[in-house]
C-alpha positions as CSV (number, residue, x, y, z in Angstrom):
1,M,44.6,110.3,125.5
2,K,47.0,110.0,122.4
3,R,43.6,110.0,120.4
4,I,42.8,113.2,121.8
5,L,45.9,114.9,121.5
6,L,45.9,113.3,117.6
7,G,42.5,114.7,117.3
8,C,43.4,118.2,118.8
9,L,46.5,118.3,116.6
10,L,44.4,117.4,113.1
11,L,42.4,120.1,114.3
12,A,44.6,122.6,114.9
13,G,46.3,122.0,111.4
14,L,42.7,122.1,109.9
15,Q,42.3,125.4,111.4
16,T,45.5,126.8,110.1
17,A,44.7,125.8,106.4
18,I,41.5,127.1,106.8
19,A,43.0,130.2,108.5
20,Q,45.4,130.7,105.5
21,S,42.5,130.1,102.8
22,S,42.5,133.8,101.5
23,K,41.3,132.8,97.9
24,E,38.4,135.2,96.4
25,G,35.1,134.0,97.4
26,E,36.5,131.6,100.5
27,V,35.6,132.5,103.8
28,C,38.7,133.3,106.1
29,Y,38.6,132.2,109.9
30,N,41.6,133.8,111.2
31,P,42.6,136.7,108.8
32,N,45.5,137.4,111.0
33,L,47.0,134.2,110.0
34,V,46.9,134.8,106.2
35,K,49.8,136.0,104.2
36,D,48.6,139.2,103.6
37,T,49.1,140.1,99.8
38,T,45.4,142.0,99.3
39,K,44.5,145.5,99.9
40,K,40.7,144.0,100.1
41,S,38.9,143.1,103.1
42,I,38.9,139.5,103.5
43,K,35.6,137.7,104.0
44,S,35.8,136.0,107.5
45,K,34.2,134.0,110.2
46,T,34.2,132.9,113.4
47,V,32.2,130.1,115.2
48,A,31.7,128.5,118.4
49,L,29.9,125.6,119.6
50,M,26.9,125.6,121.8
51,G,25.8,122.3,122.4
52,T,24.9,120.3,119.2
53,D,24.6,124.0,117.4
54,S,26.8,126.9,116.6
55,I,26.9,130.4,116.8
56,S,28.7,132.6,114.4
57,I,30.0,135.8,112.9
58,I,30.1,136.6,109.5
59,Y,32.1,139.6,108.6
60,H,34.4,141.5,105.9
61,S,38.4,142.3,107.8
62,P,40.0,145.2,106.8
63,G,43.5,146.0,107.3
64,V,45.3,148.7,109.0
65,R,47.7,149.8,106.2
66,K,49.5,152.1,108.3
67,R,46.5,154.2,108.3
68,V,44.6,156.5,111.1
69,I,41.9,154.3,112.3
70,W,40.2,156.0,114.6
71,G,38.7,159.5,113.9
72,G,40.3,159.1,110.5
73,L,39.1,156.0,108.1
74,V,36.3,155.0,111.1
75,P,34.8,158.4,112.2
76,Y,34.3,158.9,116.3
77,D,30.3,159.2,117.2
78,E,28.9,158.1,114.0
79,V,27.3,154.4,112.9
80,W,29.8,151.9,111.9
81,V,29.1,148.7,110.3
82,T,32.2,147.4,112.5
83,G,33.9,145.5,109.5
84,A,33.8,146.5,106.2
85,H,31.2,146.1,103.3
86,D,28.0,144.3,104.2
87,A,26.6,144.6,107.6
88,T,28.5,142.0,110.1
89,M,26.2,139.1,110.4
90,L,25.7,137.6,113.8
91,E,23.8,134.2,113.7
92,I,22.4,132.1,116.8
93,P,20.8,129.0,117.0
94,Q,19.1,129.2,120.3
95,T,17.8,132.4,122.5
96,I,20.9,134.1,123.8
97,V,20.7,137.5,126.4
98,V,22.6,140.1,125.6
99,G,22.9,143.9,127.4
100,G,19.8,142.1,129.3
101,K,17.7,142.0,126.3
102,E,16.8,138.7,124.6
103,L,17.7,137.6,121.1
104,A,15.5,135.0,119.3
105,P,17.5,132.1,117.2
106,G,18.1,134.1,113.9
107,K,20.4,136.3,112.0
108,Y,21.3,139.8,113.3
109,A,23.5,142.6,112.3
110,I,26.3,144.3,114.4
111,F,27.0,147.5,114.5
112,S,29.1,150.2,116.4
113,I,29.0,154.0,117.2
114,P,33.0,154.5,118.4
115,G,33.8,156.5,120.6
116,K,37.0,158.3,121.9
117,K,36.5,156.6,125.3
118,E,33.2,154.3,125.0
119,W,31.7,152.8,122.2
120,I,28.0,151.9,121.6
121,I,27.7,148.1,120.4
122,I,24.3,147.6,118.2
123,I,22.7,144.8,117.2
124,N,20.0,145.3,114.5
125,K,17.6,142.8,113.2
126,N,18.1,143.8,109.7
127,W,21.5,142.0,108.7
128,Q,21.1,142.4,105.0
129,Q,22.8,145.9,104.8
130,H,25.2,147.4,103.0
131,L,27.7,149.4,105.0
132,A,25.7,152.0,107.3
133,S,23.9,153.4,104.8
134,E,20.8,151.5,105.3
135,Y,20.9,151.5,108.9
136,D,17.6,152.2,111.0
137,E,18.0,153.0,114.3
138,A,14.2,152.1,115.0
139,E,15.3,148.4,114.0
140,D,17.8,148.1,116.9
141,L,17.4,145.1,119.1
142,V,20.2,145.7,121.7
143,R,22.2,148.8,122.7
144,T,25.0,148.3,124.9
145,K,28.1,150.4,126.3
146,V,31.5,149.3,126.7
147,K,35.0,150.8,127.4
148,P,37.7,149.7,124.9
149,K,40.8,148.4,125.8
150,K,44.6,149.2,124.6
151,Q,46.3,146.2,123.1
152,D,49.2,144.8,120.8
153,L,48.4,145.9,117.2
154,T,46.1,143.8,115.5
155,E,46.6,144.3,111.8
156,R,43.6,142.8,110.3
157,L,40.1,143.5,112.3
158,Q,38.9,140.1,113.9
159,Y,35.9,138.6,115.7
160,T,36.1,136.0,118.2
161,L,33.3,133.9,119.7
162,Q,33.6,131.7,123.0
163,Y,31.2,129.5,125.1
164,Q,31.4,128.1,128.2
165,E,28.7,124.8,128.2
166,K,28.9,124.5,131.6
167,E,28.3,128.2,132.6
168,R,25.8,128.9,130.0
169,K,27.7,131.9,129.0
170,G,30.0,133.5,126.4
171,T,31.6,136.6,124.9
172,I,31.6,138.3,121.6
173,S,35.1,139.7,121.3
174,W,36.7,142.1,118.6
175,A,39.9,143.8,118.0
176,W,41.4,145.9,115.3
177,E,44.5,148.0,115.5
178,K,45.3,148.6,119.1
179,L,41.8,148.3,120.6
180,A,39.5,145.5,121.7
181,W,36.3,145.1,123.3
182,E,33.8,142.1,123.9
183,I,30.5,141.8,124.9
184,P,29.0,139.1,127.4
185,F,26.0,137.0,126.2
186,S,24.0,133.9,128.0
187,L,21.7,131.0,126.9
188,K,18.5,131.7,128.0
């Protein structure tokens, strides 16, 4: 029991140290724990273990910085990179099912079309894109609708992955400003 507790404490300390790393070019695992001294979007990553493999999302995390986000910085009813700069990249090690569609192991881009009441979450096969300027709907593999929920302020955009090994299912969660959504996935 003491070893487990010590291991958890060490892991928590490591995650905090990694999360607070914000030097140029380094990846941040929790952009909302970083002492925010930059106006730039922080390169960030979230990871969840799937057995001996891991599923991950790499993205750039912009800050709210007192700006109007929805219907302002991010227009309604237009394809958005659901982050900043390069396309948000989802990497999966095993076949998963999202929105009723199978995704083979590989790398994918996450896009969305924000709406006032409902969003369309898109998983696209072209993961090497800058913003949505190269986006092609013909390369969409998954399109699923979600209703964002209101929440307390999340200053920096943040993704979270969770996976339950026994149930062989998980969630991709996202939060920014005062909105959050999640989509479920399962292991094939």
